[in-house]
Residue frames as qw, qx, qy, qz and C-alpha x, y, z in Angstrom:
[[0.230, -0.101, -0.672, -0.697, 10.76, 21.12, 13.71],
 [0.515, -0.006, 0.411, -0.752, 7.12, 21.39, 14.68],
 [0.520, 0.131, 0.836, -0.120, 4.68, 18.52, 14.31],
 [0.595, 0.696, 0.232, -0.329, 2.88, 20.06, 11.32],
 [0.259, 0.761, -0.533, -0.264, 6.14, 20.53, 9.40],
 [0.273, -0.302, 0.913, 0.012, 7.15, 16.95, 10.23],
 [0.603, 0.366, 0.669, -0.233, 3.79, 15.58, 9.06],
 [0.520, 0.785, -0.054, -0.334, 4.02, 17.58, 5.81],
 [0.090, 0.657, -0.725, -0.185, 7.54, 16.32, 5.16],
 [0.411, -0.085, 0.904, -0.081, 6.61, 12.73, 5.92],
 [0.646, 0.556, 0.422, -0.309, 3.65, 12.99, 3.53],
 [0.420, 0.793, -0.344, -0.278, 5.93, 14.27, 0.74],
 [0.096, -0.506, 0.856, 0.052, 8.52, 11.59, 1.46],
 [0.556, 0.129, 0.798, -0.192, 5.93, 8.81, 1.51],
 [0.643, 0.680, 0.149, -0.318, 4.56, 10.04, -1.82],
 [0.242, 0.733, -0.602, -0.204, 8.07, 9.95, -3.30],
 [0.301, -0.248, 0.918, -0.066, 8.47, 6.38, -2.04],
 [0.661, 0.406, 0.543, -0.321, 5.08, 5.44, -3.51],
 [0.527, 0.757, -0.195, -0.334, 6.32, 6.68, -6.90],
 [0.258, 0.587, -0.763, -0.081, 9.38, 4.40, -6.87],
 [0.644, -0.196, 0.651, -0.352, 7.76, 1.46, -5.05],
 [0.900, 0.363, 0.068, -0.232, 6.86, -0.44, -8.29],
 [0.518, 0.657, -0.537, 0.109, 10.55, -0.63, -9.18],
 [0.210, -0.458, 0.772, -0.387, 11.45, -2.01, -5.76],
 [0.772, 0.036, 0.473, -0.424, 8.55, -4.46, -5.80],
 [0.781, 0.517, -0.277, -0.217, 9.57, -5.70, -9.26],
 [0.448, 0.464, -0.722, 0.251, 12.70, -7.10, -7.61],
 [0.693, -0.347, -0.629, 0.056, 10.84, -8.42, -4.55],
 [0.395, -0.113, -0.445, 0.796, 11.68, -5.52, -2.25],
 [0.165, -0.854, -0.383, -0.312, 10.13, -2.50, -0.63],
 [0.323, 0.179, -0.384, 0.846, 10.99, 0.37, 1.71],
 [0.367, -0.766, -0.527, -0.036, 9.22, 1.78, 4.74],
 [0.118, 0.612, -0.214, 0.752, 9.74, 5.31, 6.07],
 [0.549, -0.376, -0.659, 0.349, 10.20, 5.14, 9.83],
 [0.298, -0.838, -0.274, 0.366, 10.86, 8.71, 10.96],
 [0.429, 0.652, -0.044, 0.624, 12.50, 12.06, 10.33],
 [0.570, -0.485, -0.389, 0.537, 14.51, 13.62, 13.13],
 [0.113, -0.916, -0.144, 0.357, 15.24, 17.21, 14.17],
 [0.275, -0.552, 0.491, 0.616, 18.32, 17.26, 11.92],
 [0.661, 0.530, -0.123, -0.516, 16.19, 16.28, 8.91],
 [0.043, 0.331, -0.931, -0.148, 17.65, 12.78, 8.73],
 [0.813, 0.030, -0.120, -0.569, 15.13, 10.29, 7.38],
 [0.314, -0.276, 0.903, -0.100, 15.23, 6.73, 8.74],
 [0.770, 0.214, -0.282, -0.531, 13.96, 4.00, 6.45],
 [0.611, -0.231, 0.754, -0.067, 13.80, 0.24, 6.61],
 [0.411, 0.341, -0.676, -0.508, 14.46, -1.87, 3.53],
 [0.741, -0.019, 0.512, -0.435, 12.08, -4.80, 3.26],
 [0.914, 0.355, 0.139, -0.141, 11.88, -8.09, 1.39],
 [0.869, 0.278, 0.053, 0.405, 14.64, -8.77, -1.10],
 [0.198, 0.863, -0.157, 0.438, 16.12, -5.30, -0.48],
 [0.652, -0.721, 0.213, -0.095, 17.23, -6.34, 3.02],
 [0.789, -0.322, 0.446, 0.273, 19.85, -8.82, 1.82],
 [0.703, 0.664, 0.157, 0.200, 20.54, -7.57, -1.70],
 [0.648, -0.234, 0.086, 0.720, 24.17, -6.61, -2.35],
 [0.231, 0.442, 0.325, 0.804, 22.87, -3.72, -4.46],
 [0.295, -0.790, -0.526, 0.112, 20.93, -2.18, -1.53],
 [0.350, -0.564, -0.035, 0.747, 23.48, 0.60, -0.92],
 [0.140, 0.022, 0.503, 0.853, 23.20, 1.61, -4.58],
 [0.156, -0.614, -0.710, -0.308, 19.40, 1.42, -4.43],
 [0.339, -0.731, -0.383, 0.451, 19.51, 3.69, -1.39],
 [0.281, -0.437, 0.170, 0.838, 21.76, 6.27, -3.05],
 [0.029, -0.020, 0.587, 0.809, 20.48, 6.33, -6.62],
 [0.243, -0.450, -0.752, -0.417, 16.83, 5.50, -6.06],
 [0.405, -0.691, -0.581, 0.148, 15.46, 6.18, -2.62],
 [0.375, -0.499, -0.131, 0.770, 17.68, 9.09, -1.62],
 [0.111, 0.036, 0.412, 0.904, 17.27, 10.86, -4.95],
 [0.228, -0.555, -0.687, -0.410, 13.48, 10.45, -4.89],
 [0.414, -0.705, -0.474, 0.327, 13.24, 11.84, -1.36],
 [0.343, -0.419, 0.023, 0.840, 15.59, 14.78, -1.91],
 [0.088, 0.296, 0.556, 0.771, 13.72, 15.72, -5.08],
 [0.322, -0.685, -0.527, -0.386, 10.52, 16.37, -3.07],
 [0.556, -0.823, -0.111, 0.041, 12.14, 17.39, 0.23],
 [0.584, 0.596, -0.278, 0.475, 15.46, 19.17, -0.42],
 [0.309, -0.758, 0.344, -0.461, 15.73, 20.12, 3.25],
 [0.969, -0.242, 0.046, 0.001, 16.43, 16.47, 4.10],
 [0.083, -0.831, 0.548, 0.057, 20.10, 16.18, 5.06],
 [0.061, 0.349, -0.932, -0.078, 20.48, 12.40, 4.89],
 [0.871, -0.067, -0.164, -0.459, 18.63, 9.14, 4.44],
 [0.107, -0.447, 0.859, -0.227, 19.64, 6.28, 6.71],
 [0.797, -0.081, -0.503, -0.325, 18.59, 2.66, 6.32],
 [0.560, -0.586, 0.446, -0.380, 18.37, 1.08, 9.75],
 [0.900, -0.115, 0.411, -0.089, 18.99, -2.42, 8.44],
 [0.849, 0.443, 0.008, 0.289, 21.84, -2.22, 5.88],
 [0.606, -0.415, 0.100, 0.671, 25.49, -1.31, 5.97],
 [0.228, 0.874, -0.037, -0.428, 26.36, 2.03, 4.32],
 [0.809, 0.551, 0.009, 0.205, 28.02, 1.96, 0.91],
 [0.651, -0.507, 0.162, 0.542, 31.79, 2.21, 0.99]]
């Protein structure tokens, strides 16, 4: 993926996160987009209350992942660097 494509994708992804941020902040949390790799895997970091919340895996799947894939369907996965994956 070239740098322009990566920048465009990151801009779309950050906008999607901005749209859902009020819901995360309402519960004392937030999310930060760290990177997108060559395989279109987006790395994010959950912040604040989201870091330790037992509902974080569900937030990732139903909220963050859905918001990102809606604007960037080419994304293959979203990975939180600081939580365990849902079982």
